[in-house]
C-alpha positions in Angstrom: 24.5 120.0 -46.6 24.3 119.1 -50.3 28.1 119.6 -50.6 28.7 117.4 -47.6 26.5 114.6 -49.0 28.3 114.8 -52.3 31.7 114.6 -50.6 30.6 111.7 -48.5 29.4 109.8 -51.6 32.7 110.6 -53.4 34.6 109.0 -50.5 32.4 106.0 -50.0 31.8 105.0 -53.7 35.4 103.9 -54.5 35.3 101.7 -51.3 32.0 100.1 -52.3 33.4 99.5 -55.8 36.5 97.7 -54.5 34.6 95.6 -51.8 31.5 94.6 -53.8 31.6 95.2 -57.5 35.2 94.0 -58.3 34.8 90.7 -56.2 31.4 90.1 -57.9 33.0 90.4 -61.3 35.8 88.0 -60.4 33.4 85.4 -58.9 31.1 85.6 -61.9 33.9 85.1 -64.3 34.1 81.5 -65.7 37.9 81.8 -65.7 37.9 82.1 -61.9 34.9 80.1 -61.0 35.5 76.3 -61.2 31.8 75.5 -61.0 31.0 77.4 -64.2 34.2 77.0 -66.1 34.9 74.9 -69.2 31.6 75.8 -71.0 29.5 74.4 -68.3 31.6 71.4 -67.4 31.0 70.5 -63.7 33.8 70.0 -61.3 33.7 68.8 -57.7 36.7 70.1 -55.8 37.4 68.5 -52.5 37.8 70.7 -49.4 41.2 72.6 -49.4 43.7 70.2 -48.0 47.5 69.9 -48.1 47.2 66.2 -48.1 44.5 65.3 -50.5 43.2 67.6 -53.2 41.4 66.2 -56.1 39.3 67.4 -59.1 36.7 65.0 -60.5 35.6 66.3 -63.9 32.8 65.0 -66.1 33.9 63.6 -69.4 33.9 66.4 -71.9 34.2 66.6 -75.7 37.1 67.8 -77.7 36.2 70.4 -80.3 38.2 69.2 -83.3 37.9 72.6 -85.0 39.1 74.9 -82.3 41.3 72.2 -80.7 40.3 73.4 -77.3 41.2 70.6 -75.0 38.7 69.5 -72.3 40.4 66.4 -71.2 39.0 64.0 -68.6 42.4 63.8 -67.1 42.6 64.5 -63.3 45.4 66.7 -62.0 47.5 63.6 -60.9 47.0 61.9 -64.3 48.0 65.1 -66.0 51.5 64.9 -64.4 52.3 61.7 -66.3 51.0 63.1 -69.6 54.0 64.8 -71.3 52.1 67.2 -73.7 49.4 68.1 -71.2 51.9 68.7 -68.4 54.3 70.8 -70.5 51.4 72.9 -71.6 50.3 73.3 -68.0 53.8 74.5 -67.0 53.6 77.2 -69.6 50.1 78.1 -68.3 51.5 78.4 -64.7 54.1 80.9 -66.1 51.3 82.9 -67.7 49.6 83.1 -64.3 52.9 84.2 -62.6 52.9 81.0 -60.5 55.9 79.3 -62.0 57.6 78.9 -58.6 54.8 76.5 -57.5 55.2 74.1 -60.3 59.0 74.3 -60.4 59.2 73.7 -56.7 56.8 70.8 -57.0 58.8 69.1 -59.8 62.1 69.4 -58.0 60.8 68.2 -54.6 59.1 65.2 -56.3 62.3 64.4 -58.1 64.3 64.7 -54.9 62.1 62.1 -53.2 62.3 59.8 -56.2 66.1 60.1 -56.2 66.3 59.2 -52.5 64.0 56.2 -53.0 66.3 55.0 -55.9 69.4 55.5 -53.7 68.0 53.9 -50.6 65.2 51.4 -51.5 65.7 49.5 -48.3 64.7 52.6 -46.3 61.6 53.4 -48.3 58.1 52.4 -47.1 55.5 51.0 -49.4 53.8 54.4 -49.5 57.1 56.0 -50.5 57.6 53.5 -53.3 54.1 54.0 -54.7 54.9 57.7 -55.2 51.7 59.7 -54.9 52.9 62.0 -57.7 54.3 60.4 -60.9 55.9 62.7 -63.4 56.1 61.7 -67.1 59.4 59.8 -67.9 61.1 62.4 -69.9 60.4 65.4 -67.6 63.5 67.6 -67.5 65.8 66.6 -64.6 66.6 68.9 -61.8 70.3 69.9 -62.0 70.2 70.3 -58.2 68.9 66.8 -57.6 70.5 64.8 -60.3 73.7 66.8 -60.7 76.8 66.4 -58.4 75.8 69.3 -56.1 78.7 71.3 -54.9 77.6 72.7 -51.5 80.6 75.0 -51.2 80.0 76.6 -54.5 76.2 76.7 -54.0 75.8 75.4 -57.6 75.5 72.1 -59.5 78.7 70.9 -61.2 79.4 67.6 -63.0 76.9 64.7 -63.3 76.3 62.6 -60.2 78.5 59.7 -59.6 76.8 56.3 -59.6 79.4 54.7 -57.3 79.0 57.0 -54.3 79.3 55.2 -50.9 76.5 55.6 -48.3 78.2 58.4 -46.5 78.7 60.4 -49.7 75.0 59.8 -50.6 73.9 61.1 -47.2 76.1 64.1 -47.5 74.8 64.8 -51.0 71.2 64.5 -49.9 71.8 67.1 -47.2 73.5 69.4 -49.7 70.5 69.0 -52.1 68.0 69.6 -49.3 69.9 72.8 -48.4 70.0 73.9 -52.1 66.2 73.4 -52.5 65.6 75.2 -49.2 67.7 78.2 -50.4 65.9 78.2 -53.8 62.3 77.9 -52.8 61.7 78.2 -49.0 64.2 80.6 -47.4 62.8 84.1 -47.0 63.6 86.3 -50.0 64.9 83.2 -51.9 65.1 83.2 -55.7 61.7 81.5 -56.1 60.2 81.9 -52.7 56.9 79.8 -52.4 53.9 80.8 -50.4 53.8 78.6 -47.3 52.8 79.3 -43.7 55.3 80.9 -41.3 55.3 77.9 -39.0 56.1 75.5 -41.8 58.8 77.8 -43.2 60.3 78.1 -39.7 60.4 74.3 -39.5 62.7 74.2 -42.6 64.8 77.1 -41.3 65.6 75.1 -38.2 66.4 72.0 -40.2 68.7 74.0 -42.4 70.4 75.5 -39.4 71.0 71.9 -38.1 72.5 71.0 -41.5 69.6 68.6 -42.2 70.7 66.2 -39.4 68.0 63.6 -40.0 68.0 60.0 -41.1 67.3 58.8 -44.6 63.7 57.8 -43.9 63.0 61.3 -42.5 64.7 62.9 -45.5 62.4 61.0 -47.9 59.4 62.7 -46.4 60.9 66.0 -45.2 59.4 68.0 -48.1 56.1 66.2 -48.3 54.2 69.1 -46.7 55.6 71.6 -49.1 55.0 69.3 -52.1 51.3 68.9 -51.1 51.0 72.6 -50.6 52.3 73.3 -54.1 50.0 70.7 -55.6 47.1 72.3 -53.8 48.0 75.7 -55.4 48.3 74.0 -58.8 44.8 72.5 -58.8 42.8 75.8 -59.2 45.2 76.7 -62.1 44.6 73.3 -63.6 40.8 73.9 -63.5 41.3 77.2 -65.4 43.9 75.7 -67.7 41.6 72.8 -68.9 39.0 75.1 -70.4 41.4 77.4 -72.3 44.5 75.6 -73.3 45.0 74.9 -77.0 47.2 72.1 -78.1 47.2 68.9 -80.2 44.2 66.7 -80.4 46.3 63.8 -79.4 47.0 65.1 -75.9 
């Protein structure tokens, strides 16, 4: 009986360790718990949503000796701050989530390019641009290059005198390239999105993105919002640990 009890304990103990102790350690860590992170700085994170995710931090001090940045910037404000956003991109690489931020940048730039090419088709909401990247952010070679669909790679710089038909064809080629890079199953930088949403883009790609300009402007909005939602928890952790210049 004693041997049976010992064997039972030996089998159950690892399971208890993985289901109770390890999650407790993760949840109690300030690096993973946004309510206790940043040396006690309090955050109020809205309910998980693909359409509106915000972090509202309390104003924190900057330690001039350690240069640990605890900026009062919100995630959206961070996007337009060059030093902060570049540091955050490096942070995402450290967390092995680089596909989220890279996808986010290229999808935002695609929408901005479409608005610049077809301002007459853009709505007021489109023009306001929910996500505003800093002016000198590196440009996507897929979006801003003269994308060669047949070769599946960007070639020379985009022409500024394309006629409307050429612009529509190029927007379809760019949409296809972004799909193949981030959304297609087993793609180079496949992002984590739901199966239903992924299937939506698979069908669009099979139809050669046969949609009008207005639809094209918003076609990736759901994925963009999903990527931003994934970026917010990383931003919460990043704020309490990143080291950079005091002038950020």
